[in-house]
N, CA, C and O atoms as CSV, one atom per row, in Angstrom:
chain,resi,resn,atom,element,x,y,z
A,1,MET,N,N,8.998,-7.565,7.967
A,1,MET,CA,C,7.636,-7.066,8.050
A,1,MET,C,C,7.381,-6.256,6.799
A,1,MET,O,O,8.271,-5.563,6.305
A,2,ARG,N,N,6.195,-6.340,6.297
A,2,ARG,CA,C,5.741,-5.543,5.142
A,2,ARG,C,C,5.092,-4.253,5.651
A,2,ARG,O,O,4.103,-4.296,6.381
A,3,ILE,N,N,5.659,-3.103,5.258
A,3,ILE,CA,C,5.271,-1.833,5.804
A,3,ILE,C,C,4.915,-0.899,4.662
A,3,ILE,O,O,5.543,-0.913,3.604
A,4,LEU,N,N,3.878,-0.074,4.903
A,4,LEU,CA,C,3.558,1.069,3.989
A,4,LEU,C,C,3.730,2.329,4.862
A,4,LEU,O,O,2.930,2.584,5.763
A,5,ALA,N,N,4.744,3.080,4.590
A,5,ALA,CA,C,5.004,4.303,5.320
A,5,ALA,C,C,4.208,5.465,4.707
A,5,ALA,O,O,4.319,5.748,3.514
A,6,ASN,N,N,3.414,6.122,5.537
A,6,ASN,CA,C,2.594,7.203,5.060
A,6,ASN,C,C,3.492,8.332,4.525
A,6,ASN,O,O,4.695,8.373,4.781
A,7,GLU,N,N,2.880,9.212,3.798
A,7,GLU,CA,C,3.650,10.347,3.171
A,7,GLU,C,C,4.351,11.214,4.183
A,7,GLU,O,O,5.390,11.800,3.880
A,8,ASN,N,N,3.804,11.310,5.385
A,8,ASN,CA,C,4.392,12.170,6.410
A,8,ASN,C,C,5.519,11.562,7.171
A,8,ASN,O,O,6.097,12.216,8.039
A,9,PHE,N,N,5.869,10.288,6.869
A,9,PHE,CA,C,6.964,9.613,7.530
A,9,PHE,C,C,8.315,10.146,6.991
A,9,PHE,O,O,8.446,10.457,5.807
A,10,GLN,N,N,9.265,10.237,7.851
A,10,GLN,CA,C,10.574,10.813,7.450
A,10,GLN,C,C,11.418,9.827,6.674
A,10,GLN,O,O,11.361,8.620,6.908
A,11,GLN,N,N,12.197,10.347,5.753
A,11,GLN,CA,C,13.146,9.527,4.949
A,11,GLN,C,C,14.075,8.691,5.798
A,11,GLN,O,O,14.318,7.516,5.521
A,12,ALA,N,N,14.595,9.328,6.851
A,12,ALA,CA,C,15.532,8.602,7.728
A,12,ALA,C,C,14.887,7.376,8.378
A,12,ALA,O,O,15.524,6.334,8.535
A,13,ALA,N,N,13.636,7.516,8.745
A,13,ALA,CA,C,12.921,6.396,9.346
A,13,ALA,C,C,12.678,5.271,8.373
A,13,ALA,O,O,12.860,4.095,8.686
A,14,VAL,N,N,12.238,5.681,7.123
A,14,VAL,CA,C,12.067,4.710,6.040
A,14,VAL,C,C,13.370,3.954,5.788
A,14,VAL,O,O,13.383,2.727,5.691
A,15,ASP,N,N,14.494,4.729,5.680
A,15,ASP,CA,C,15.809,4.103,5.409
A,15,ASP,C,C,16.187,3.146,6.529
A,15,ASP,O,O,16.699,2.062,6.253
A,16,ALA,N,N,15.951,3.514,7.791
A,16,ALA,CA,C,16.309,2.686,8.899
A,16,ALA,C,C,15.507,1.376,8.923
A,16,ALA,O,O,16.043,0.308,9.216
A,17,LEU,N,N,14.241,1.485,8.614
A,17,LEU,CA,C,13.383,0.256,8.515
A,17,LEU,C,C,13.900,-0.668,7.425
A,17,LEU,O,O,14.001,-1.878,7.627
A,18,ARG,N,N,14.223,-0.107,6.286
A,18,ARG,CA,C,14.795,-0.906,5.166
A,18,ARG,C,C,16.118,-1.575,5.562
A,18,ARG,O,O,16.365,-2.743,5.261
A,19,GLN,N,N,16.931,-0.814,6.227
A,19,GLN,CA,C,18.260,-1.372,6.661
A,19,GLN,C,C,18.092,-2.486,7.653
A,19,GLN,O,O,18.943,-3.370,7.744
A,20,ASP,N,N,17.005,-2.464,8.403
A,20,ASP,CA,C,16.695,-3.559,9.352
A,20,ASP,C,C,16.075,-4.732,8.657
A,20,ASP,O,O,15.723,-5.708,9.319
A,21,GLY,N,N,15.923,-4.689,7.353
A,21,GLY,CA,C,15.421,-5.821,6.593
A,21,GLY,C,C,13.914,-5.811,6.311
A,21,GLY,O,O,13.378,-6.793,5.796
A,22,HIS,N,N,13.238,-4.727,6.637
A,22,HIS,CA,C,11.773,-4.658,6.384
A,22,HIS,C,C,11.506,-4.266,4.925
A,22,HIS,O,O,12.271,-3.512,4.324
A,23,ASP,N,N,10.412,-4.788,4.369
A,23,ASP,CA,C,9.954,-4.451,3.053
A,23,ASP,C,C,9.067,-3.220,3.177
A,23,ASP,O,O,7.899,-3.315,3.554
A,24,VAL,N,N,9.649,-2.046,2.850
A,24,VAL,CA,C,8.952,-0.811,3.069
A,24,VAL,C,C,8.641,-0.105,1.748
A,24,VAL,O,O,9.547,0.153,0.955
A,25,LEU,N,N,7.370,0.206,1.508
A,25,LEU,CA,C,6.933,1.118,0.466
A,25,LEU,C,C,6.630,2.450,1.113
A,25,LEU,O,O,6.118,2.489,2.231
A,26,TRP,N,N,6.931,3.530,0.441
A,26,TRP,CA,C,6.711,4.869,0.974
A,26,TRP,C,C,5.778,5.614,0.076
A,26,TRP,O,O,6.034,5.774,-1.118
A,27,VAL,N,N,4.664,6.082,0.665
A,27,VAL,CA,C,3.635,6.773,-0.115
A,27,VAL,C,C,4.258,7.980,-0.835
A,27,VAL,O,O,3.906,8.251,-1.983
A,28,ARG,N,N,5.159,8.696,-0.193
A,28,ARG,CA,C,5.766,9.887,-0.739
A,28,ARG,C,C,6.414,9.653,-2.089
A,28,ARG,O,O,6.404,10.543,-2.940
A,29,THR,N,N,6.997,8.432,-2.311
A,29,THR,CA,C,7.619,8.109,-3.585
A,29,THR,C,C,6.762,7.232,-4.466
A,29,THR,O,O,6.877,7.280,-5.690
A,30,GLU,N,N,5.902,6.427,-3.858
A,30,GLU,CA,C,5.112,5.449,-4.659
A,30,GLU,C,C,3.830,6.097,-5.224
A,30,GLU,O,O,3.511,5.916,-6.399
A,31,SER,N,N,3.110,6.838,-4.395
A,31,SER,CA,C,1.824,7.440,-4.793
A,31,SER,C,C,1.558,8.741,-4.026
A,31,SER,O,O,0.614,8.804,-3.238
A,32,PRO,N,N,2.361,9.761,-4.240
A,32,PRO,CA,C,2.209,11.017,-3.492
A,32,PRO,C,C,0.823,11.612,-3.686
A,32,PRO,O,O,0.264,11.604,-4.783
A,33,GLY,N,N,0.291,12.123,-2.591
A,33,GLY,CA,C,-0.992,12.849,-2.666
A,33,GLY,C,C,-2.273,11.956,-2.536
A,33,GLY,O,O,-3.392,12.468,-2.577
A,34,ILE,N,N,-2.089,10.648,-2.385
A,34,ILE,CA,C,-3.292,9.823,-2.311
A,34,ILE,C,C,-3.977,10.044,-0.953
A,34,ILE,O,O,-3.336,10.447,0.017
A,35,SER,N,N,-5.297,9.772,-0.903
A,35,SER,CA,C,-6.053,10.006,0.328
A,35,SER,C,C,-5.761,8.952,1.366
A,35,SER,O,O,-5.211,7.896,1.053
A,36,ASP,N,N,-6.139,9.242,2.637
A,36,ASP,CA,C,-5.957,8.253,3.693
A,36,ASP,C,C,-6.642,6.956,3.381
A,36,ASP,O,O,-6.083,5.887,3.629
A,37,ARG,N,N,-7.845,7.019,2.842
A,37,ARG,CA,C,-8.593,5.799,2.479
A,37,ARG,C,C,-7.816,5.009,1.414
A,37,ARG,O,O,-7.797,3.780,1.465
A,38,GLU,N,N,-7.177,5.688,0.453
A,38,GLU,CA,C,-6.396,5.008,-0.590
A,38,GLU,C,C,-5.161,4.359,0.052
A,38,GLU,O,O,-4.767,3.262,-0.343
A,39,VAL,N,N,-4.547,5.031,1.041
A,39,VAL,CA,C,-3.384,4.468,1.720
A,39,VAL,C,C,-3.807,3.166,2.416
A,39,VAL,O,O,-3.095,2.169,2.301
A,40,LEU,N,N,-4.911,3.140,3.115
A,40,LEU,CA,C,-5.355,1.982,3.824
A,40,LEU,C,C,-5.782,0.879,2.849
A,40,LEU,O,O,-5.505,-0.293,3.105
A,41,ALA,N,N,-6.430,1.213,1.768
A,41,ALA,CA,C,-6.813,0.264,0.794
A,41,ALA,C,C,-5.576,-0.401,0.165
A,41,ALA,O,O,-5.593,-1.604,-0.098
A,42,ARG,N,N,-4.548,0.339,-0.067
A,42,ARG,CA,C,-3.292,-0.184,-0.595
A,42,ARG,C,C,-2.636,-1.103,0.406
A,42,ARG,O,O,-2.120,-2.162,0.052
A,43,ALA,N,N,-2.660,-0.692,1.661
A,43,ALA,CA,C,-2.062,-1.533,2.707
A,43,ALA,C,C,-2.784,-2.878,2.820
A,43,ALA,O,O,-2.156,-3.923,2.987
A,44,GLN,N,N,-4.120,-2.830,2.724
A,44,GLN,CA,C,-4.903,-4.084,2.809
A,44,GLN,C,C,-4.566,-4.972,1.583
A,44,GLN,O,O,-4.352,-6.176,1.720
A,45,LEU,N,N,-4.526,-4.384,0.453
A,45,LEU,CA,C,-4.289,-5.109,-0.763
A,45,LEU,C,C,-2.908,-5.784,-0.764
A,45,LEU,O,O,-2.756,-6.922,-1.207
A,46,ASP,N,N,-1.932,-5.069,-0.269
A,46,ASP,CA,C,-0.528,-5.565,-0.202
A,46,ASP,C,C,-0.167,-6.272,1.116
A,46,ASP,O,O,0.978,-6.686,1.301
A,47,ALA,N,N,-1.125,-6.408,2.019
A,47,ALA,CA,C,-0.891,-7.017,3.377
A,47,ALA,C,C,0.294,-6.309,4.064
A,47,ALA,O,O,1.293,-6.937,4.415
A,48,ARG,N,N,0.158,-5.016,4.239
A,48,ARG,CA,C,1.201,-4.197,4.859
A,48,ARG,C,C,0.634,-3.506,6.128
A,48,ARG,O,O,-0.569,-3.275,6.250
A,49,VAL,N,N,1.525,-3.201,7.032
A,49,VAL,CA,C,1.216,-2.388,8.224
A,49,VAL,C,C,1.486,-0.905,7.842
A,49,VAL,O,O,2.539,-0.592,7.288
A,50,VAL,N,N,0.563,-0.035,8.132
A,50,VAL,CA,C,0.782,1.349,7.864
A,50,VAL,C,C,1.502,1.991,9.033
A,50,VAL,O,O,1.102,1.773,10.177
A,51,VAL,N,N,2.533,2.764,8.803
A,51,VAL,CA,C,3.135,3.595,9.831
A,51,VAL,C,C,2.899,5.035,9.452
A,51,VAL,O,O,3.090,5.433,8.303
A,52,THR,N,N,2.471,5.831,10.457
A,52,THR,CA,C,2.021,7.206,10.158
A,52,THR,C,C,2.096,8.034,11.424
A,52,THR,O,O,2.239,7.497,12.523
A,53,PHE,N,N,1.998,9.369,11.261
A,53,PHE,CA,C,1.915,10.322,12.345
A,53,PHE,C,C,0.436,10.819,12.478
A,53,PHE,O,O,0.104,11.526,13.429
A,54,ASP,N,N,-0.425,10.442,11.524
A,54,ASP,CA,C,-1.773,10.916,11.473
A,54,ASP,C,C,-2.631,10.195,12.535
A,54,ASP,O,O,-2.551,8.974,12.671
A,55,GLU,N,N,-3.440,10.948,13.278
A,55,GLU,CA,C,-4.311,10.371,14.296
A,55,GLU,C,C,-5.532,9.670,13.725
A,55,GLU,O,O,-6.046,8.733,14.336
A,56,ASN,N,N,-6.000,10.099,12.580
A,56,ASN,CA,C,-7.278,9.620,12.049
A,56,ASN,C,C,-7.221,8.187,11.428
A,56,ASN,O,O,-8.255,7.619,11.077
A,57,PHE,N,N,-6.031,7.638,11.308
A,57,PHE,CA,C,-5.909,6.332,10.653
A,57,PHE,C,C,-6.544,5.206,11.502
A,57,PHE,O,O,-7.072,4.231,10.966
A,58,GLY,N,N,-6.479,5.364,12.816
A,58,GLY,CA,C,-7.052,4.313,13.694
A,58,GLY,C,C,-8.545,4.118,13.461
A,58,GLY,O,O,-9.055,2.999,13.503
A,59,LYS,N,N,-9.235,5.231,13.214
A,59,LYS,CA,C,-10.686,5.138,12.961
A,59,LYS,C,C,-10.983,4.473,11.624
A,59,LYS,O,O,-11.964,3.741,11.495
A,60,LEU,N,N,-10.144,4.724,10.639
A,60,LEU,CA,C,-10.404,4.154,9.328
A,60,LEU,C,C,-9.911,2.701,9.230
A,60,LEU,O,O,-10.428,1.936,8.417
A,61,ALA,N,N,-8.921,2.310,10.044
A,61,ALA,CA,C,-8.291,1.058,9.902
A,61,ALA,C,C,-9.305,-0.152,10.022
A,61,ALA,O,O,-9.155,-1.171,9.347
A,62,PHE,N,N,-10.284,0.006,10.867
A,62,PHE,CA,C,-11.219,-1.066,11.055
A,62,PHE,C,C,-12.065,-1.280,9.763
A,62,PHE,O,O,-12.487,-2.404,9.489
A,63,GLN,N,N,-12.296,-0.265,9.020
A,63,GLN,CA,C,-13.042,-0.421,7.747
A,63,GLN,C,C,-12.236,-1.203,6.694
A,63,GLN,O,O,-12.815,-1.808,5.792
A,64,TYR,N,N,-10.978,-1.188,6.808
A,64,TYR,CA,C,-10.171,-1.759,5.732
A,64,TYR,C,C,-9.451,-3.096,6.172
A,64,TYR,O,O,-8.798,-3.744,5.354
A,65,GLY,N,N,-9.581,-3.460,7.397
A,65,GLY,CA,C,-9.013,-4.744,7.852
A,65,GLY,C,C,-7.468,-4.703,7.809
A,65,GLY,O,O,-6.838,-5.649,7.337
A,66,CYS,N,N,-6.875,-3.625,8.294
A,66,CYS,CA,C,-5.439,-3.539,8.290
A,66,CYS,C,C,-4.909,-3.060,9.621
A,66,CYS,O,O,-5.693,-2.626,10.464
A,67,ALA,N,N,-3.629,-3.120,9.842
A,67,ALA,CA,C,-3.001,-2.683,11.044
A,67,ALA,C,C,-2.322,-1.320,10.820
A,67,ALA,O,O,-1.727,-1.074,9.771
A,68,VAL,N,N,-2.425,-0.462,11.807
A,68,VAL,CA,C,-1.810,0.877,11.713
A,68,VAL,C,C,-0.966,1.090,12.922
A,68,VAL,O,O,-1.431,0.846,14.035
A,69,ALA,N,N,0.249,1.532,12.767
A,69,ALA,CA,C,1.126,1.948,13.863
A,69,ALA,C,C,1.272,3.454,13.778
A,69,ALA,O,O,1.890,3.966,12.844
A,70,ARG,N,N,0.713,4.166,14.737
A,70,ARG,CA,C,0.788,5.586,14.738
A,70,ARG,C,C,1.924,6.025,15.622
A,70,ARG,O,O,1.956,5.696,16.808
A,71,VAL,N,N,2.860,6.768,15.060
A,71,VAL,CA,C,4.020,7.236,15.775
A,71,VAL,C,C,3.701,8.583,16.386
A,71,VAL,O,O,3.176,9.476,15.722
A,72,THR,N,N,4.036,8.721,17.701
A,72,THR,CA,C,3.807,10.000,18.379
A,72,THR,C,C,5.113,10.366,19.024
A,72,THR,O,O,5.956,9.504,19.270
A,73,THR,N,N,5.287,11.639,19.301
A,73,THR,CA,C,6.423,12.099,20.091
A,73,THR,C,C,5.912,12.753,21.365
A,73,THR,O,O,4.904,13.459,21.334
A,74,GLY,N,N,6.580,12.533,22.463
A,74,GLY,CA,C,6.178,13.114,23.733
A,74,GLY,C,C,7.053,14.296,24.078
A,74,GLY,O,O,7.826,14.768,23.244
A,75,PRO,N,N,6.934,14.786,25.327
A,75,PRO,CA,C,7.711,15.959,25.758
A,75,PRO,C,C,9.210,15.723,25.630
A,75,PRO,O,O,9.947,16.685,25.413
A,76,ALA,N,N,9.680,14.529,25.750
A,76,ALA,CA,C,11.131,14.231,25.598
A,76,ALA,C,C,11.507,14.003,24.151
A,76,ALA,O,O,12.660,13.709,23.835
A,77,THR,N,N,10.536,14.138,23.283
A,77,THR,CA,C,10.704,13.890,21.849
A,77,THR,C,C,11.159,12.486,21.458
A,77,THR,O,O,11.695,12.257,20.374
A,78,SER,N,N,10.929,11.577,22.367
A,78,SER,CA,C,11.244,10.179,22.047
A,78,SER,C,C,9.986,9.547,21.386
A,78,SER,O,O,8.894,9.597,21.953
A,79,PRO,N,N,10.158,8.963,20.199
A,79,PRO,CA,C,9.014,8.415,19.513
A,79,PRO,C,C,8.415,7.203,20.245
A,79,PRO,O,O,9.113,6.442,20.916
A,80,SER,N,N,7.087,7.061,20.084
A,80,SER,CA,C,6.412,5.895,20.604
A,80,SER,C,C,5.429,5.467,19.566
A,80,SER,O,O,5.038,6.256,18.707
A,81,LEU,N,N,5.017,4.206,19.635
A,81,LEU,CA,C,4.036,3.650,18.639
A,81,LEU,C,C,2.764,3.271,19.364
A,81,LEU,O,O,2.781,2.818,20.508
A,82,ARG,N,N,1.655,3.470,18.661
A,82,ARG,CA,C,0.379,2.995,19.095
A,82,ARG,C,C,-0.197,2.190,17.960
A,82,ARG,O,O,-0.432,2.692,16.861
A,83,MET,N,N,-0.419,0.913,18.260
A,83,MET,CA,C,-0.893,-0.024,17.187
A,83,MET,C,C,-2.427,-0.113,17.233
A,83,MET,O,O,-3.045,-0.137,18.298
A,84,THR,N,N,-2.998,-0.159,16.045
A,84,THR,CA,C,-4.408,-0.365,15.887
A,84,THR,C,C,-4.509,-1.576,14.984
A,84,THR,O,O,-4.095,-1.531,13.826
A,85,GLY,N,N,-5.065,-2.667,15.515
A,85,GLY,CA,C,-5.156,-3.886,14.691
A,85,GLY,C,C,-6.550,-4.160,14.267
A,85,GLY,O,O,-7.502,-3.735,14.921
A,86,CYS,N,N,-6.694,-4.871,13.171
A,86,CYS,CA,C,-7.951,-5.257,12.635
A,86,CYS,C,C,-7.939,-6.682,12.294
A,86,CYS,O,O,-6.882,-7.202,11.935
A,87,GLU,N,N,-9.040,-7.367,12.376
A,87,GLU,CA,C,-9.111,-8.778,11.993
A,87,GLU,C,C,-9.544,-8.868,10.581
A,87,GLU,O,O,-9.674,-9.968,10.044
């Protein structure tokens, strides 16, 4: 899978995705400080799924025609994903 990890994604998670064979770009090392809109535009251009902890990406995803997986943690601190897809 082609993934664009948002700047707030942890190094360990990026490394684990890469070890599982995913093609992962990380905003923190590729383009630190870019806006959410720029992250989504880059994901659309590169045909990548964005992984992030930010809640606002779902609202913007429809404008850019990309998929966003928002990672959340619950009371047990086990991560979960919420996907927002766009056509």
